Every structure is written in structure tokens, then in C-alpha cells.
CHARMM internal coordinates of N, CA and C (Angstrom, degrees):
IC EDIT
DIST 1 N 1 CA 1.4529
DIST 1 CA 1 C 1.5204
ANGL 1 N 1 CA 1 C 108.04
DIST 1 C 2 N 1.3438
ANGL 1 CA 1 C 2 N 117.36
DIHE 1 N 1 CA 1 C 2 N 130.79
DIST 2 N 2 CA 1.4670
ANGL 1 C 2 N 2 CA 119.61
DIHE 1 CA 1 C 2 N 2 CA 177.13
DIST 2 CA 2 C 1.5243
ANGL 2 N 2 CA 2 C 111.03
DIHE 1 C 2 N 2 CA 2 C -59.13
DIST 2 C 3 N 1.3222
ANGL 2 CA 2 C 3 N 116.34
DIHE 2 N 2 CA 2 C 3 N 150.71
DIST 3 N 3 CA 1.4602
ANGL 2 C 3 N 3 CA 121.75
DIHE 2 CA 2 C 3 N 3 CA -176.80
DIST 3 CA 3 C 1.5346
ANGL 3 N 3 CA 3 C 111.15
DIHE 2 C 3 N 3 CA 3 C -56.29
DIST 3 C 4 N 1.3322
ANGL 3 CA 3 C 4 N 118.34
DIHE 3 N 3 CA 3 C 4 N -42.97
DIST 4 N 4 CA 1.4641
ANGL 3 C 4 N 4 CA 120.79
DIHE 3 CA 3 C 4 N 4 CA -179.11
DIST 4 CA 4 C 1.5244
ANGL 4 N 4 CA 4 C 111.26
DIHE 3 C 4 N 4 CA 4 C -59.99
DIST 4 C 5 N 1.3328
ANGL 4 CA 4 C 5 N 117.18
DIHE 4 N 4 CA 4 C 5 N -40.60
DIST 5 N 5 CA 1.4666
ANGL 4 C 5 N 5 CA 120.56
DIHE 4 CA 4 C 5 N 5 CA 178.33
DIST 5 CA 5 C 1.5173
ANGL 5 N 5 CA 5 C 110.82
DIHE 4 C 5 N 5 CA 5 C -68.01
DIST 5 C 6 N 1.3166
ANGL 5 CA 5 C 6 N 116.51
DIHE 5 N 5 CA 5 C 6 N -37.18
DIST 6 N 6 CA 1.4652
ANGL 5 C 6 N 6 CA 120.85
DIHE 5 CA 5 C 6 N 6 CA 179.19
DIST 6 CA 6 C 1.5217
ANGL 6 N 6 CA 6 C 110.50
DIHE 5 C 6 N 6 CA 6 C -65.20
DIST 6 C 7 N 1.3380
ANGL 6 CA 6 C 7 N 116.75
DIHE 6 N 6 CA 6 C 7 N -44.11
DIST 7 N 7 CA 1.4656
ANGL 6 C 7 N 7 CA 120.91
DIHE 6 CA 6 C 7 N 7 CA 179.20
DIST 7 CA 7 C 1.5259
ANGL 7 N 7 CA 7 C 109.92
DIHE 6 C 7 N 7 CA 7 C -64.00
DIST 7 C 8 N 1.3440
ANGL 7 CA 7 C 8 N 118.31
DIHE 7 N 7 CA 7 C 8 N -43.93
DIST 8 N 8 CA 1.4561
ANGL 7 C 8 N 8 CA 121.51
DIHE 7 CA 7 C 8 N 8 CA 178.63
DIST 8 CA 8 C 1.5247
ANGL 8 N 8 CA 8 C 110.29
DIHE 7 C 8 N 8 CA 8 C -59.70
DIST 8 C 9 N 1.3084
ANGL 8 CA 8 C 9 N 117.50
DIHE 8 N 8 CA 8 C 9 N -45.64
DIST 9 N 9 CA 1.4676
ANGL 8 C 9 N 9 CA 121.32
DIHE 8 CA 8 C 9 N 9 CA 179.76
DIST 9 CA 9 C 1.5175
ANGL 9 N 9 CA 9 C 110.78
DIHE 8 C 9 N 9 CA 9 C -62.70
DIST 9 C 10 N 1.3235
ANGL 9 CA 9 C 10 N 117.58
DIHE 9 N 9 CA 9 C 10 N -40.51
DIST 10 N 10 CA 1.4561
ANGL 9 C 10 N 10 CA 121.61
DIHE 9 CA 9 C 10 N 10 CA 179.57
DIST 10 CA 10 C 1.5178
ANGL 10 N 10 CA 10 C 110.88
DIHE 9 C 10 N 10 CA 10 C -64.33
DIST 10 C 11 N 1.3229
ANGL 10 CA 10 C 11 N 118.07
DIHE 10 N 10 CA 10 C 11 N -46.80
DIST 11 N 11 CA 1.4671
ANGL 10 C 11 N 11 CA 121.14
DIHE 10 CA 10 C 11 N 11 CA -179.90
DIST 11 CA 11 C 1.5306
ANGL 11 N 11 CA 11 C 109.83
DIHE 10 C 11 N 11 CA 11 C -64.49
DIST 11 C 12 N 1.3340
ANGL 11 CA 11 C 12 N 118.15
DIHE 11 N 11 CA 11 C 12 N -43.72
DIST 12 N 12 CA 1.4574
ANGL 11 C 12 N 12 CA 120.42
DIHE 11 CA 11 C 12 N 12 CA 179.38
DIST 12 CA 12 C 1.5178
ANGL 12 N 12 CA 12 C 111.44
DIHE 11 C 12 N 12 CA 12 C -61.59
DIST 12 C 13 N 1.3254
ANGL 12 CA 12 C 13 N 117.20
DIHE 12 N 12 CA 12 C 13 N -32.74
DIST 13 N 13 CA 1.4593
ANGL 12 C 13 N 13 CA 121.37
DIHE 12 CA 12 C 13 N 13 CA -179.65
DIST 13 CA 13 C 1.5278
ANGL 13 N 13 CA 13 C 111.90
DIHE 12 C 13 N 13 CA 13 C -79.11
DIST 13 C 14 N 1.3089
ANGL 13 CA 13 C 14 N 117.38
DIHE 13 N 13 CA 13 C 14 N -42.84
DIST 14 N 14 CA 1.4564
ANGL 13 C 14 N 14 CA 121.93
DIHE 13 CA 13 C 14 N 14 CA -174.61
DIST 14 CA 14 C 1.5209
ANGL 14 N 14 CA 14 C 112.28
DIHE 13 C 14 N 14 CA 14 C -84.30
DIST 14 C 15 N 1.3222
ANGL 14 CA 14 C 15 N 118.07
DIHE 14 N 14 CA 14 C 15 N -34.07
DIST 15 N 15 CA 1.4551
ANGL 14 C 15 N 15 CA 122.41
DIHE 14 CA 14 C 15 N 15 CA -175.59
DIST 15 CA 15 C 1.5334
ANGL 15 N 15 CA 15 C 108.95
DIHE 14 C 15 N 15 CA 15 C -123.52
DIST 15 C 16 N 1.3262
ANGL 15 CA 15 C 16 N 117.45
DIHE 15 N 15 CA 15 C 16 N 70.15
DIST 16 N 16 CA 1.4753
ANGL 15 C 16 N 16 CA 118.09
DIHE 15 CA 15 C 16 N 16 CA -179.55
DIST 16 CA 16 C 1.5263
ANGL 16 N 16 CA 16 C 110.32
DIHE 15 C 16 N 16 CA 16 C -65.46
DIST 16 C 17 N 1.2978
ANGL 16 CA 16 C 17 N 116.08
DIHE 16 N 16 CA 16 C 17 N 141.72
DIST 17 N 17 CA 1.4574
ANGL 16 C 17 N 17 CA 120.31
DIHE 16 CA 16 C 17 N 17 CA -178.71
DIST 17 CA 17 C 1.5168
ANGL 17 N 17 CA 17 C 111.23
DIHE 16 C 17 N 17 CA 17 C -87.61
DIST 17 C 18 N 1.3259
ANGL 17 CA 17 C 18 N 116.62
DIHE 17 N 17 CA 17 C 18 N 131.83
DIST 18 N 18 CA 1.4550
ANGL 17 C 18 N 18 CA 121.05
DIHE 17 CA 17 C 18 N 18 CA 171.72
DIST 18 CA 18 C 1.5213
ANGL 18 N 18 CA 18 C 109.84
DIHE 17 C 18 N 18 CA 18 C -78.72
DIST 18 C 19 N 1.3135
ANGL 18 CA 18 C 19 N 116.13
DIHE 18 N 18 CA 18 C 19 N -17.42
DIST 19 N 19 CA 1.4576
ANGL 18 C 19 N 19 CA 120.32
DIHE 18 CA 18 C 19 N 19 CA -174.44
DIST 19 CA 19 C 1.5169
ANGL 19 N 19 CA 19 C 110.09
DIHE 18 C 19 N 19 CA 19 C -87.84
DIST 19 C 20 N 1.3104
ANGL 19 CA 19 C 20 N 115.34
DIHE 19 N 19 CA 19 C 20 N 84.46
DIST 20 N 20 CA 1.4521
ANGL 19 C 20 N 20 CA 122.23
DIHE 19 CA 19 C 20 N 20 CA 175.42
DIST 20 CA 20 C 1.5240
ANGL 20 N 20 CA 20 C 107.89
DIHE 19 C 20 N 20 CA 20 C -104.70
DIST 20 C 21 N 1.3089
ANGL 20 CA 20 C 21 N 118.63
DIHE 20 N 20 CA 20 C 21 N 143.50
DIST 21 N 21 CA 1.4530
ANGL 20 C 21 N 21 CA 121.79
DIHE 20 CA 20 C 21 N 21 CA 178.02
DIST 21 CA 21 C 1.5214
ANGL 21 N 21 CA 21 C 108.54
DIHE 20 C 21 N 21 CA 21 C -56.64
DIST 21 C 22 N 1.3273
ANGL 21 CA 21 C 22 N 116.05
DIHE 21 N 21 CA 21 C 22 N 129.88
DIST 22 N 22 CA 1.4579
ANGL 21 C 22 N 22 CA 122.43
DIHE 21 CA 21 C 22 N 22 CA -178.61
DIST 22 CA 22 C 1.5128
ANGL 22 N 22 CA 22 C 114.22
DIHE 21 C 22 N 22 CA 22 C 95.39
DIST 22 C 23 N 1.3329
ANGL 22 CA 22 C 23 N 117.21
DIHE 22 N 22 CA 22 C 23 N -13.31
DIST 23 N 23 CA 1.4679
ANGL 22 C 23 N 23 CA 120.61
DIHE 22 CA 22 C 23 N 23 CA -178.85
DIST 23 CA 23 C 1.5260
ANGL 23 N 23 CA 23 C 110.27
DIHE 22 C 23 N 23 CA 23 C -72.40
DIST 23 C 24 N 1.3244
ANGL 23 CA 23 C 24 N 115.96
DIHE 23 N 23 CA 23 C 24 N 140.02
DIST 24 N 24 CA 1.4645
ANGL 23 C 24 N 24 CA 121.27
DIHE 23 CA 23 C 24 N 24 CA 172.17
DIST 24 CA 24 C 1.5165
ANGL 24 N 24 CA 24 C 107.26
DIHE 23 C 24 N 24 CA 24 C -100.01
DIST 24 C 25 N 1.3244
ANGL 24 CA 24 C 25 N 115.99
DIHE 24 N 24 CA 24 C 25 N 122.80
DIST 25 N 25 CA 1.4556
ANGL 24 C 25 N 25 CA 122.41
DIHE 24 CA 24 C 25 N 25 CA -174.63
DIST 25 CA 25 C 1.5142
ANGL 25 N 25 CA 25 C 110.60
DIHE 24 C 25 N 25 CA 25 C -132.90
DIST 25 C 26 N 1.3097
ANGL 25 CA 25 C 26 N 115.30
DIHE 25 N 25 CA 25 C 26 N 160.62
DIST 26 N 26 CA 1.4545
ANGL 25 C 26 N 26 CA 118.82
DIHE 25 CA 25 C 26 N 26 CA 171.87
DIST 26 CA 26 C 1.5243
ANGL 26 N 26 CA 26 C 108.70
DIHE 25 C 26 N 26 CA 26 C -89.88
DIST 26 C 27 N 1.3195
ANGL 26 CA 26 C 27 N 115.66
DIHE 26 N 26 CA 26 C 27 N 120.35
DIST 27 N 27 CA 1.4606
ANGL 26 C 27 N 27 CA 122.22
DIHE 26 CA 26 C 27 N 27 CA 178.28
DIST 27 CA 27 C 1.5381
ANGL 27 N 27 CA 27 C 107.38
DIHE 26 C 27 N 27 CA 27 C -67.94
DIST 27 C 28 N 1.3222
ANGL 27 CA 27 C 28 N 118.74
DIHE 27 N 27 CA 27 C 28 N 151.88
DIST 28 N 28 CA 1.4597
ANGL 27 C 28 N 28 CA 119.94
DIHE 27 CA 27 C 28 N 28 CA 178.28
DIST 28 CA 28 C 1.5357
ANGL 28 N 28 CA 28 C 114.15
DIHE 27 C 28 N 28 CA 28 C -55.48
DIST 28 C 29 N 1.3290
ANGL 28 CA 28 C 29 N 117.49
DIHE 28 N 28 CA 28 C 29 N -23.79
DIST 29 N 29 CA 1.4630
ANGL 28 C 29 N 29 CA 118.58
DIHE 28 CA 28 C 29 N 29 CA 177.82
DIST 29 CA 29 C 1.5277
ANGL 29 N 29 CA 29 C 112.94
DIHE 28 C 29 N 29 CA 29 C -83.99
DIST 29 C 30 N 1.3314
ANGL 29 CA 29 C 30 N 116.86
DIHE 29 N 29 CA 29 C 30 N 3.46
DIST 30 N 30 CA 1.4632
ANGL 29 C 30 N 30 CA 121.91
DIHE 29 CA 29 C 30 N 30 CA 174.77
DIST 30 CA 30 C 1.5174
ANGL 30 N 30 CA 30 C 116.00
DIHE 29 C 30 N 30 CA 30 C 100.87
DIST 30 C 31 N 1.3298
ANGL 30 CA 30 C 31 N 118.06
DIHE 30 N 30 CA 30 C 31 N -14.72
DIST 31 N 31 CA 1.4654
ANGL 30 C 31 N 31 CA 120.65
DIHE 30 CA 30 C 31 N 31 CA -179.76
DIST 31 CA 31 C 1.5221
ANGL 31 N 31 CA 31 C 110.83
DIHE 30 C 31 N 31 CA 31 C -76.82
DIST 31 C 32 N 1.3416
ANGL 31 CA 31 C 32 N 116.40
DIHE 31 N 31 CA 31 C 32 N 150.80
DIST 32 N 32 CA 1.4555
ANGL 31 C 32 N 32 CA 120.67
DIHE 31 CA 31 C 32 N 32 CA 169.90
DIST 32 CA 32 C 1.5203
ANGL 32 N 32 CA 32 C 107.39
DIHE 31 C 32 N 32 CA 32 C -84.62
DIST 32 C 33 N 1.3281
ANGL 32 CA 32 C 33 N 116.77
DIHE 32 N 32 CA 32 C 33 N 136.09
DIST 33 N 33 CA 1.4638
ANGL 32 C 33 N 33 CA 121.65
DIHE 32 CA 32 C 33 N 33 CA 179.95
DIST 33 CA 33 C 1.5205
ANGL 33 N 33 CA 33 C 108.63
DIHE 32 C 33 N 33 CA 33 C -134.94
DIST 33 C 34 N 1.3085
ANGL 33 CA 33 C 34 N 115.36
DIHE 33 N 33 CA 33 C 34 N 158.79
DIST 34 N 34 CA 1.4561
ANGL 33 C 34 N 34 CA 121.52
DIHE 33 CA 33 C 34 N 34 CA 172.16
DIST 34 CA 34 C 1.5293
ANGL 34 N 34 CA 34 C 106.61
DIHE 33 C 34 N 34 CA 34 C -115.89
DIST 34 C 35 N 1.3277
ANGL 34 CA 34 C 35 N 116.06
DIHE 34 N 34 CA 34 C 35 N 132.77
DIST 35 N 35 CA 1.4688
ANGL 34 C 35 N 35 CA 121.83
DIHE 34 CA 34 C 35 N 35 CA -179.39
DIST 35 CA 35 C 1.5293
ANGL 35 N 35 CA 35 C 107.92
DIHE 34 C 35 N 35 CA 35 C -77.56
DIST 35 C 36 N 1.3415
ANGL 35 CA 35 C 36 N 116.81
DIHE 35 N 35 CA 35 C 36 N 127.21
DIST 36 N 36 CA 1.4699
ANGL 35 C 36 N 36 CA 120.65
DIHE 35 CA 35 C 36 N 36 CA -177.91
DIST 36 CA 36 C 1.5225
ANGL 36 N 36 CA 36 C 113.61
DIHE 35 C 36 N 36 CA 36 C -108.34
DIST 36 C 37 N 1.3238
ANGL 36 CA 36 C 37 N 117.77
DIHE 36 N 36 CA 36 C 37 N -21.27
DIST 37 N 37 CA 1.4616
ANGL 36 C 37 N 37 CA 119.76
DIHE 36 CA 36 C 37 N 37 CA 175.89
DIST 37 CA 37 C 1.5171
ANGL 37 N 37 CA 37 C 108.52
DIHE 36 C 37 N 37 CA 37 C -167.37
DIST 37 C 38 N 1.2997
ANGL 37 CA 37 C 38 N 114.99
DIHE 37 N 37 CA 37 C 38 N 164.40
DIST 38 N 38 CA 1.4469
ANGL 37 C 38 N 38 CA 119.08
DIHE 37 CA 37 C 38 N 38 CA 178.35
DIST 38 CA 38 C 1.5025
ANGL 38 N 38 CA 38 C 112.32
DIHE 37 C 38 N 38 CA 38 C 161.49
DIST 38 C 39 N 1.3167
ANGL 38 CA 38 C 39 N 114.67
DIHE 38 N 38 CA 38 C 39 N 174.75
DIST 39 N 39 CA 1.4533
ANGL 38 C 39 N 39 CA 119.31
DIHE 38 CA 38 C 39 N 39 CA 178.20
DIST 39 CA 39 C 1.5199
ANGL 39 N 39 CA 39 C 109.23
DIHE 38 C 39 N 39 CA 39 C -155.32
DIST 39 C 40 N 1.3020
ANGL 39 CA 39 C 40 N 115.10
DIHE 39 N 39 CA 39 C 40 N 152.65
DIST 40 N 40 CA 1.4454
ANGL 39 C 40 N 40 CA 120.47
DIHE 39 CA 39 C 40 N 40 CA 173.51
DIST 40 CA 40 C 1.5193
ANGL 40 N 40 CA 40 C 109.98
DIHE 39 C 40 N 40 CA 40 C -107.02
DIST 40 C 41 N 1.3099
ANGL 40 CA 40 C 41 N 116.59
DIHE 40 N 40 CA 40 C 41 N -27.36
DIST 41 N 41 CA 1.4636
ANGL 40 C 41 N 41 CA 120.45
DIHE 40 CA 40 C 41 N 41 CA -176.80
DIST 41 CA 41 C 1.5064
ANGL 41 N 41 CA 41 C 109.95
DIHE 40 C 41 N 41 CA 41 C -127.52
DIST 41 C 42 N 1.2982
ANGL 41 CA 41 C 42 N 115.21
DIHE 41 N 41 CA 41 C 42 N 136.75
DIST 42 N 42 CA 1.4488
ANGL 41 C 42 N 42 CA 121.81
DIHE 41 CA 41 C 42 N 42 CA 173.34
DIST 42 CA 42 C 1.5137
ANGL 42 N 42 CA 42 C 107.25
DIHE 41 C 42 N 42 CA 42 C -122.59
DIST 42 C 43 N 1.3001
ANGL 42 CA 42 C 43 N 116.66
DIHE 42 N 42 CA 42 C 43 N 173.50
DIST 43 N 43 CA 1.4652
ANGL 42 C 43 N 43 CA 119.39
DIHE 42 CA 42 C 43 N 43 CA 179.34
DIST 43 CA 43 C 1.5259
ANGL 43 N 43 CA 43 C 111.04
DIHE 42 C 43 N 43 CA 43 C -58.86
DIST 43 C 44 N 1.3224
ANGL 43 CA 43 C 44 N 116.78
DIHE 43 N 43 CA 43 C 44 N -31.41
DIST 44 N 44 CA 1.4544
ANGL 43 C 44 N 44 CA 120.48
DIHE 43 CA 43 C 44 N 44 CA -178.63
DIST 44 CA 44 C 1.5212
ANGL 44 N 44 CA 44 C 114.49
DIHE 43 C 44 N 44 CA 44 C -85.63
DIST 44 C 45 N 1.3261
ANGL 44 CA 44 C 45 N 118.42
DIHE 44 N 44 CA 44 C 45 N -6.55
DIST 45 N 45 CA 1.4545
ANGL 44 C 45 N 45 CA 120.47
DIHE 44 CA 44 C 45 N 45 CA 179.19
DIST 45 CA 45 C 1.5183
ANGL 45 N 45 CA 45 C 112.27
DIHE 44 C 45 N 45 CA 45 C 136.42
DIST 45 C 46 N 1.3026
ANGL 45 CA 45 C 46 N 115.63
DIHE 45 N 45 CA 45 C 46 N -152.08
DIST 46 N 46 CA 1.4595
ANGL 45 C 46 N 46 CA 122.79
DIHE 45 CA 45 C 46 N 46 CA -174.22
DIST 46 CA 46 C 1.5141
ANGL 46 N 46 CA 46 C 111.77
DIHE 45 C 46 N 46 CA 46 C -75.47
DIST 46 C 47 N 1.3185
ANGL 46 CA 46 C 47 N 116.19
DIHE 46 N 46 CA 46 C 47 N 136.38
DIST 47 N 47 CA 1.4545
ANGL 46 C 47 N 47 CA 122.74
DIHE 46 CA 46 C 47 N 47 CA 173.87
DIST 47 CA 47 C 1.5155
ANGL 47 N 47 CA 47 C 107.24
DIHE 46 C 47 N 47 CA 47 C -139.84
DIST 47 C 48 N 1.2916
ANGL 47 CA 47 C 48 N 117.86
DIHE 47 N 47 CA 47 C 48 N 155.46
DIST 48 N 48 CA 1.4635
ANGL 47 C 48 N 48 CA 121.18
DIHE 47 CA 47 C 48 N 48 CA -179.97
DIST 48 CA 48 C 1.5225
ANGL 48 N 48 CA 48 C 108.59
DIHE 47 C 48 N 48 CA 48 C -140.47
DIST 48 C 49 N 1.3409
ANGL 48 CA 48 C 49 N 117.28
DIHE 48 N 48 CA 48 C 49 N 43.81
DIST 49 N 49 CA 1.4572
ANGL 48 C 49 N 49 CA 123.48
DIHE 48 CA 48 C 49 N 49 CA -176.68
DIST 49 CA 49 C 1.5194
ANGL 49 N 49 CA 49 C 109.27
DIHE 48 C 49 N 49 CA 49 C -97.84
DIST 49 C 50 N 1.3325
ANGL 49 CA 49 C 50 N 116.99
DIHE 49 N 49 CA 49 C 50 N 128.74
DIST 50 N 50 CA 1.4595
ANGL 49 C 50 N 50 CA 121.90
DIHE 49 CA 49 C 50 N 50 CA -174.65
DIST 50 CA 50 C 1.5146
ANGL 50 N 50 CA 50 C 110.92
DIHE 49 C 50 N 50 CA 50 C -135.23
DIST 50 C 51 N 1.3254
ANGL 50 CA 50 C 51 N 115.34
DIHE 50 N 50 CA 50 C 51 N 159.55
DIST 51 N 51 CA 1.4620
ANGL 50 C 51 N 51 CA 122.21
DIHE 50 CA 50 C 51 N 51 CA 172.33
DIST 51 CA 51 C 1.5233
ANGL 51 N 51 CA 51 C 107.59
DIHE 50 C 51 N 51 CA 51 C -124.66
DIST 51 C 52 N 1.3195
ANGL 51 CA 51 C 52 N 115.64
DIHE 51 N 51 CA 51 C 52 N 144.20
DIST 52 N 52 CA 1.4584
ANGL 51 C 52 N 52 CA 121.28
DIHE 51 CA 51 C 52 N 52 CA -178.32
DIST 52 CA 52 C 1.5115
ANGL 52 N 52 CA 52 C 109.95
DIHE 51 C 52 N 52 CA 52 C -147.62
DIST 52 C 53 N 1.3393
ANGL 52 CA 52 C 53 N 114.45
DIHE 52 N 52 CA 52 C 53 N 165.41
DIST 53 N 53 CA 1.4618
ANGL 52 C 53 N 53 CA 121.23
DIHE 52 CA 52 C 53 N 53 CA 175.78
DIST 53 CA 53 C 1.5275
ANGL 53 N 53 CA 53 C 107.93
DIHE 52 C 53 N 53 CA 53 C -129.37
DIST 53 C 54 N 1.3241
ANGL 53 CA 53 C 54 N 116.14
DIHE 53 N 53 CA 53 C 54 N 138.73
DIST 54 N 54 CA 1.4603
ANGL 53 C 54 N 54 CA 120.33
DIHE 53 CA 53 C 54 N 54 CA 176.73
DIST 54 CA 54 C 1.5208
ANGL 54 N 54 CA 54 C 109.10
DIHE 53 C 54 N 54 CA 54 C -66.82
DIST 54 C 55 N 1.3442
ANGL 54 CA 54 C 55 N 116.19
DIHE 54 N 54 CA 54 C 55 N 138.52
DIST 55 N 55 CA 1.4631
ANGL 54 C 55 N 55 CA 121.70
DIHE 54 CA 54 C 55 N 55 CA 172.44
DIST 55 CA 55 C 1.5173
ANGL 55 N 55 CA 55 C 105.95
DIHE 54 C 55 N 55 CA 55 C -96.91
DIST 55 C 56 N 1.3158
ANGL 55 CA 55 C 56 N 115.98
DIHE 55 N 55 CA 55 C 56 N 108.49
DIST 56 N 56 CA 1.4581
ANGL 55 C 56 N 56 CA 120.80
DIHE 55 CA 55 C 56 N 56 CA -177.59
DIST 56 CA 56 C 1.5309
ANGL 56 N 56 CA 56 C 110.59
DIHE 55 C 56 N 56 CA 56 C -74.80
DIST 56 C 57 N 1.3276
ANGL 56 CA 56 C 57 N 116.60
DIHE 56 N 56 CA 56 C 57 N 164.30
DIST 57 N 57 CA 1.4658
ANGL 56 C 57 N 57 CA 121.17
DIHE 56 CA 56 C 57 N 57 CA -176.97
DIST 57 CA 57 C 1.5271
ANGL 57 N 57 CA 57 C 112.73
DIHE 56 C 57 N 57 CA 57 C -61.67
DIST 57 C 58 N 1.3394
ANGL 57 CA 57 C 58 N 117.36
DIHE 57 N 57 CA 57 C 58 N -24.21
DIST 58 N 58 CA 1.4607
ANGL 57 C 58 N 58 CA 119.92
DIHE 57 CA 57 C 58 N 58 CA 178.86
DIST 58 CA 58 C 1.5335
ANGL 58 N 58 CA 58 C 112.19
DIHE 57 C 58 N 58 CA 58 C -90.16
DIST 58 C 59 N 1.3357
ANGL 58 CA 58 C 59 N 116.52
DIHE 58 N 58 CA 58 C 59 N 4.17
DIST 59 N 59 CA 1.4619
ANGL 58 C 59 N 59 CA 121.85
DIHE 58 CA 58 C 59 N 59 CA 177.58
DIST 59 CA 59 C 1.5101
ANGL 59 N 59 CA 59 C 114.81
DIHE 58 C 59 N 59 CA 59 C 91.08
DIST 59 C 60 N 1.3301
ANGL 59 CA 59 C 60 N 117.97
DIHE 59 N 59 CA 59 C 60 N -8.32
DIST 60 N 60 CA 1.4564
ANGL 59 C 60 N 60 CA 119.78
DIHE 59 CA 59 C 60 N 60 CA 177.55
DIST 60 CA 60 C 1.5245
ANGL 60 N 60 CA 60 C 109.43
DIHE 59 C 60 N 60 CA 60 C -77.80
DIST 60 C 61 N 1.3281
ANGL 60 CA 60 C 61 N 115.17
DIHE 60 N 60 CA 60 C 61 N 163.57
DIST 61 N 61 CA 1.4608
ANGL 60 C 61 N 61 CA 121.02
DIHE 60 CA 60 C 61 N 61 CA -177.57
DIST 61 CA 61 C 1.5122
ANGL 61 N 61 CA 61 C 111.04
DIHE 60 C 61 N 61 CA 61 C -106.95
DIST 61 C 62 N 1.3205
ANGL 61 CA 61 C 62 N 115.93
DIHE 61 N 61 CA 61 C 62 N 141.38
DIST 62 N 62 CA 1.4522
ANGL 61 C 62 N 62 CA 121.91
DIHE 61 CA 61 C 62 N 62 CA 176.06
DIST 62 CA 62 C 1.5157
ANGL 62 N 62 CA 62 C 111.09
DIHE 61 C 62 N 62 CA 62 C -79.86
DIST 62 C 63 N 1.3221
ANGL 62 CA 62 C 63 N 115.19
DIHE 62 N 62 CA 62 C 63 N -172.00
DIST 63 N 63 CA 1.4616
ANGL 62 C 63 N 63 CA 121.58
DIHE 62 CA 62 C 63 N 63 CA 179.59
DIST 63 CA 63 C 1.5189
ANGL 63 N 63 CA 63 C 110.08
DIHE 62 C 63 N 63 CA 63 C -70.28
DIST 63 C 64 N 1.3252
ANGL 63 CA 63 C 64 N 115.26
DIHE 63 N 63 CA 63 C 64 N 158.76
DIST 64 N 64 CA 1.4658
ANGL 63 C 64 N 64 CA 120.84
DIHE 63 CA 63 C 64 N 64 CA 177.80
DIST 64 CA 64 C 1.5240
ANGL 64 N 64 CA 64 C 108.83
DIHE 63 C 64 N 64 CA 64 C -71.81
DIST 64 C 65 N 1.3254
ANGL 64 CA 64 C 65 N 115.46
DIHE 64 N 64 CA 64 C 65 N 129.17
DIST 65 N 65 CA 1.4654
ANGL 64 C 65 N 65 CA 122.44
DIHE 64 CA 64 C 65 N 65 CA 174.32
DIST 65 CA 65 C 1.5241
ANGL 65 N 65 CA 65 C 106.83
DIHE 64 C 65 N 65 CA 65 C -119.26
DIST 65 C 66 N 1.3065
ANGL 65 CA 65 C 66 N 117.26
DIHE 65 N 65 CA 65 C 66 N 154.97
DIST 66 N 66 CA 1.4631
ANGL 65 C 66 N 66 CA 121.03
DIHE 65 CA 65 C 66 N 66 CA -179.46
DIST 66 CA 66 C 1.5124
ANGL 66 N 66 CA 66 C 111.29
DIHE 65 C 66 N 66 CA 66 C -137.49
DIST 66 C 67 N 1.3018
ANGL 66 CA 66 C 67 N 115.93
DIHE 66 N 66 CA 66 C 67 N 156.06
DIST 67 N 67 CA 1.4473
ANGL 66 C 67 N 67 CA 121.85
DIHE 66 CA 66 C 67 N 67 CA 176.52
DIST 67 CA 67 C 1.5091
ANGL 67 N 67 CA 67 C 110.11
DIHE 66 C 67 N 67 CA 67 C 172.12
DIST 67 C 68 N 1.3024
ANGL 67 CA 67 C 68 N 115.35
DIHE 67 N 67 CA 67 C 68 N -177.71
DIST 68 N 68 CA 1.4555
ANGL 67 C 68 N 68 CA 120.11
DIHE 67 CA 67 C 68 N 68 CA 177.84
DIST 68 CA 68 C 1.5088
ANGL 68 N 68 CA 68 C 109.62
DIHE 67 C 68 N 68 CA 68 C -76.24
DIST 68 C 69 N 1.3169
ANGL 68 CA 68 C 69 N 117.09
DIHE 68 N 68 CA 68 C 69 N 144.15
DIST 69 N 69 CA 1.4664
ANGL 68 C 69 N 69 CA 122.68
DIHE 68 CA 68 C 69 N 69 CA -178.89
DIST 69 CA 69 C 1.5154
ANGL 69 N 69 CA 69 C 112.13
DIHE 68 C 69 N 69 CA 69 C -63.96
DIST 69 C 70 N 1.2825
ANGL 69 CA 69 C 70 N 114.80
DIHE 69 N 69 CA 69 C 70 N 165.97
DIST 70 N 70 CA 1.4617
ANGL 69 C 70 N 70 CA 121.12
DIHE 69 CA 69 C 70 N 70 CA -179.66
DIST 70 CA 70 C 1.5065
ANGL 70 N 70 CA 70 C 110.22
DIHE 69 C 70 N 70 CA 70 C -121.58
END
COOR INIT
IC SEED 1 N 1 CA 1 C
IC BUILD
């Protein structure tokens, strides 16, 4: 197995991401959000950039926000 594939497999095994597309999570600022897109791996290596929308108390979704995962 090439080293890059081995490192990717190791990180995926040791540091599983809670940020899966469609997951509802509590944002560090306390809001509930749903993950709408993101990636952990790019052709150039590791990335942790995600987009999410706030889940409002009435069930509607806020605007798309983006940033590095937590």
C-alpha cells in the first residue's frame, strides 16, 4: 500500500470524523446544525473544510455557513 493510502487509512481509523454530510450536530457556539457538504481528504492531502446550516427551533434551516471542522 502506498504511504499516502496508509496514512489516510490510519487517520480515518484513529480520528473518525463526526462531521458526516447529513449529520445533525451541536456547533461549538451551541446551535444545532446539519452538515450539508465537506471533505476530509483532497487530492493534495488532508482537509477538514465543511459547510453547515443552522437548524432553527421551528425546523427551518438557516443560511449555509462554512469553516474548518471541530
